[in-house]
C-alpha positions as CSV (number, residue, x, y, z in Angstrom):
1,M,0.0,0.0,0.0
2,K,3.0,2.3,0.2
3,S,3.0,2.9,-3.5
4,I,-0.6,3.9,-3.6
5,P,-1.3,7.7,-3.3
6,Y,-4.0,7.3,-0.7
7,A,-3.3,10.6,1.2
8,Y,-3.1,12.5,-2.1
9,A,-6.5,11.1,-3.2
10,I,-8.1,12.0,0.2
11,G,-6.7,15.5,-0.1
12,S,-8.1,15.9,-3.6
13,I,-11.6,14.8,-2.6
14,M,-11.5,17.1,0.5
15,Y,-10.7,20.0,-1.8
16,A,-13.7,19.1,-4.0
17,M,-15.9,18.7,-0.9
18,L,-15.3,22.2,0.4
19,C,-17.6,24.1,-2.0
20,P,-18.9,22.3,-5.1
21,R,-19.3,18.8,-3.7
22,P,-20.5,18.7,-0.1
23,D,-22.3,15.5,-0.8
24,V,-19.1,13.5,-0.2
25,A,-18.4,15.1,3.2
26,Y,-19.4,12.1,5.4
27,S,-17.8,9.5,3.1
28,I,-14.5,11.3,3.0
29,S,-14.5,12.0,6.7
30,V,-14.7,8.3,7.3
31,M,-12.0,7.4,4.8
32,S,-9.6,10.0,6.1
33,R,-9.4,8.2,9.4
34,Y,-7.3,5.5,7.7
35,Q,-4.6,7.7,6.2
36,Q,-1.9,6.3,8.5
37,N,-2.5,2.7,7.7
38,P,-5.0,2.2,4.8
39,G,-5.9,-1.3,3.6
40,E,-6.9,-2.6,0.2
41,A,-10.6,-2.1,1.1
42,H,-10.0,1.5,2.0
43,W,-8.3,2.2,-1.3
44,V,-11.2,0.5,-3.2
45,A,-13.7,2.8,-1.3
46,V,-11.7,5.9,-2.1
47,K,-11.6,4.9,-5.8
48,N,-15.4,4.4,-5.6
49,I,-15.8,8.0,-4.3
50,L,-13.6,9.3,-7.1
51,K,-15.7,7.3,-9.6
52,Y,-18.9,8.8,-8.1
53,L,-17.5,12.3,-8.4
54,R,-16.5,11.7,-12.0
55,R,-19.9,10.2,-13.0
56,T,-21.9,13.0,-11.3
57,K,-19.8,16.0,-12.3
58,D,-22.6,17.4,-14.6
59,L,-25.2,17.2,-11.8
60,F,-26.0,20.2,-9.7
61,L,-28.7,21.9,-7.7
62,V,-30.8,24.6,-9.2
63,F,-32.6,27.0,-6.9
64,G,-35.5,28.7,-8.6
65,G,-39.2,29.2,-8.8
66,S,-40.0,32.4,-6.9
67,E,-38.2,35.7,-7.5
68,D,-38.3,36.5,-3.8
69,E,-35.3,36.1,-1.6
70,I,-34.1,32.6,-1.2
71,S,-34.6,31.2,2.3
72,V,-32.2,28.4,3.4
73,T,-32.4,26.9,6.9
74,E,-29.8,24.5,8.3
75,Y,-30.6,21.9,10.9
76,T,-27.7,20.2,12.7
77,D,-27.5,17.2,15.1
78,A,-24.5,15.9,17.0
79,S,-23.6,13.2,19.4
80,F,-20.7,13.4,21.8
81,Q,-18.5,10.3,22.0
82,T,-21.3,7.8,21.3
83,D,-19.2,5.4,19.1
84,R,-18.4,2.7,21.7
85,D,-15.4,1.4,19.8
86,D,-13.3,4.6,19.6
87,F,-15.4,7.2,21.5
88,R,-15.7,9.5,18.5
89,S,-18.4,12.1,18.1
90,K,-20.7,12.2,15.1
91,S,-22.6,15.1,13.5
92,G,-25.0,15.6,10.7
93,Y,-26.7,18.4,8.9
94,V,-29.7,19.1,6.6
95,F,-30.4,22.2,4.6
96,D,-34.0,23.2,3.8
97,H,-34.8,25.5,0.9
98,D,-37.8,27.8,1.1
99,Q,-39.5,25.9,3.9
100,D,-43.3,25.8,3.5
101,Q,-44.3,23.9,6.6
102,E,-44.3,24.9,10.2
103,L,-41.2,23.9,12.2
104,K,-41.8,21.5,15.1
105,E,-39.3,21.6,17.9
106,S,-38.2,18.3,19.5
107,V,-36.8,18.4,23.0
108,L,-35.5,15.5,25.0
109,K,-37.4,15.4,28.3
110,T,-36.8,13.4,31.3
111,T,-39.4,10.8,32.5
112,D,-38.1,10.7,36.1
113,P,-41.0,11.6,38.4
114,D,-38.7,13.0,41.1
115,H,-37.1,15.4,38.6
116,Q,-40.4,16.5,37.2
117,A,-41.7,17.2,40.7
118,K,-38.7,19.3,41.6
119,T,-39.0,21.4,38.4
120,S,-42.8,21.9,38.5
């Protein structure tokens, strides 16, 4: 694996991910964990990401419809050290364009009766 340009390929995909191709962000974040000691399966996965980028290079998002100002809302979620194998945190995000429906807030609430009695 020493002759394979694994780190170079990871860097190239990260550059593409920054602006024009955020769709590969999660995949490349997983594959970049193995830069110190990549195996054959990791190299195959990186080549598949490169193939995906090549095959979808002509696809893009078009925002249109209304001539009003475009409204984009971002929703994020994160977990702190929930991966039991290596205690890594994970996060995710979703962008919503010109939202038409009402937002519903979700809050984690405790079901402990003692806690509820103290806070009531």
